[in-house]
N, C-alpha and C positions, 0 to 999 in steps of 0.2 A: 305258137304252140297250141295244139287241139285242146278245147276246152275240157274234153274227157280226161286228160292227163291228170288236170287238178282233182277231179272226182275221184279218181283211180286211185290216188295217193292219200285221199281221205278227207279233202276239202279243207275249210278253215280250221278245223280242229287240229287236224295232223300237221298244217304249214304252221300253227301256233307252237305246236308242239317241238318241231324241227328248229323253229327260231330261237325258243327257250333253250334248247340243247346247244345249238350254234354259239349263243352269245355265252352261256357257260363255258364254253371250251375256249371261244376268243378271249373271253375276260380273265381266264386263270393261265393265258400264255403271257408270259412276261416281254415277249417280243412284240406283242399286241397291245395290250392292256393300256399303256400309256396314251395310245390314240385315241381312247374312248374318254380322257379324263375332261371334266369340265362340259361334257355333253350330256343332254337329257337322255338317258336310258329308256325310259317309257317311249318317248318321241321315236327313237333310233329303233325300238322294238317295232312299233308300229309301221315305221316305214319299212322295216325287213320283212315284215308280216305281207304286208302289200306288193313290195318288190317280188317275193316269192310266189306269193299268189298270182301275180302278173305274169312271171315268166313260167308259170305251170300252166298257164292256160286259164286261169279262173277267171272269175266275172267281175274283176277288179282291174283299174287302170292305177298305174303308178304316178302318185300325184308329187312324189319328192322331187328334190333340187336335181337338176341335169348332174350325171356322174362324174364330169369332168369338174364340173363347179362346188359341187358337194364335197370332193376329195382334194381340190387343189391347193388347201393350207396344211396338209398332211405331211406331204413329201415321202408318200409311199415307195417302196421299191418293189421289184418282181418277185424278191421272196416274201415280203408281206402280203402279195396278192395271193401267191401260192398257197401260203399257210392259211388265209383266211377260206380259200377254196377248198383246201382239203378238210378245214373243220366243217365247212358245209357238206361236203360228200360224207364224212363221217356221220352227222347228224341225219342227214336223209336215208342213209344205210341203217342207222340204229333205230329209225323210226319206222323201218320196214318199208320203204319206199323202193319198188322193183328198180333192179340194175337199169333196165332200157329207159327208165324216168328219171333215175338221175344221172345218167349220162346225157339225156336230153335237157335237164334243167342246168348242169354242168356247163354244156355247150352255150346255152344262153347267156350265163355268166361271164364265160372267156370271153365273148363278143364284147365285153364292157372293159377288159384289162388296159387296153391303151387307153380309153378315156380316164378311167381311175388313176392309172399311174401318170397322168399328164401328159401323155404322148401324141 
């Protein structure tokens, strides 16, 4: 994705706000909250900021685990993936990200569905 998308959505500060709102939504969802038990939420937050920054074209390279490896032990299904994607979309919109940029970011995320679901 072009670096200007990262700048146009507000850079690191905006991404951090999106990620905070995203995790607030995900962790309030009984369907999803259990997947995060036992994980260091600060570490997950940092990885998510890095990931969203990277897919938005920011000056960041995602250095977290491979998506298939990172989610292998979770036994996620398509409904889980869809719910998480919907919360990300909502967080982006609520933080004022332009619709075209929301769509571009979600397109990047959708490319990861198969590895995240272990397919």
